[in-house]
C-alpha positions in Angstrom: -38.8 57.5 -7.3 -37.1 58.7 -10.5 -39.0 56.6 -13.0 -42.4 58.1 -12.3 -42.0 60.7 -15.0 -41.0 60.2 -18.6 -37.3 60.7 -19.2 -34.4 59.2 -21.1 -32.8 56.1 -19.7 -29.3 57.7 -19.5 -30.6 60.4 -17.2 -32.5 57.9 -15.1 -29.3 55.8 -14.7 -27.3 58.8 -13.7 -29.9 60.0 -11.2 -30.0 56.6 -9.5 -26.2 56.5 -9.3 -26.0 60.1 -7.9 -28.7 59.4 -5.3 -26.7 56.3 -4.1 -23.5 58.4 -4.0 -25.1 61.2 -2.0 -27.0 59.0 0.5 -24.4 56.3 1.1 -21.1 58.2 0.5 -19.3 55.1 -0.7 -15.9 54.9 -2.4 -17.7 54.4 -5.7 -21.0 53.7 -7.3 -21.8 51.7 -10.5 -25.3 51.4 -11.9 -26.2 49.4 -14.9 -29.7 49.6 -16.2 -31.4 47.4 -18.9 -34.8 48.3 -20.2 -37.2 47.7 -23.0 -38.5 50.9 -24.7 -42.0 51.1 -26.1 -40.8 53.6 -28.7 -38.2 51.1 -30.0 -40.5 48.2 -30.1 -43.4 50.0 -31.9 -41.7 52.7 -34.0 -38.0 52.4 -34.0 -36.3 49.0 -34.7 -39.8 47.3 -34.5 -38.3 44.3 -32.8 -40.2 43.0 -29.7 -37.8 42.3 -26.8 -35.3 45.0 -27.8 -33.2 46.0 -24.8 -31.1 49.0 -24.2 -28.3 49.0 -21.6 -26.9 52.1 -19.9 -24.4 52.6 -17.1 -23.3 55.4 -14.8 -20.2 55.2 -12.6 -18.6 57.5 -10.0 -15.7 57.3 -7.6 -13.4 54.3 -7.9 -15.5 52.8 -10.7 -14.8 55.8 -12.8 -11.3 56.5 -11.7 -9.8 53.0 -11.6 -9.9 51.0 -14.8 -9.2 47.7 -13.0 -12.1 48.1 -10.6 -14.4 49.1 -13.5 -13.4 46.1 -15.6 -13.9 43.7 -12.7 -17.4 45.1 -12.2 -18.3 44.9 -15.8 -17.0 41.4 -16.2 -19.1 40.3 -13.2 -22.2 41.9 -14.8 -21.5 40.1 -18.1 -21.2 36.8 -16.4 -24.5 37.3 -14.5 -26.3 37.6 -17.8 -27.2 41.3 -17.8 
């Protein structure tokens, strides 16, 4: 829904997190997005397979450092 138009990855990540927050009304939302950017591959670092990771957090993930660290450590273990 959000990625149909060109935009920066940071904005896309935040839009997904905000949509989840508004629709589900949870205690917290954490979104981590990993993407390969054509501009980086062709013009920027010119390294095929370059990945950029962004995150957006609300609620308990933003307010509670322990919850945030637990989430991020689980993400790291999963290979993202």
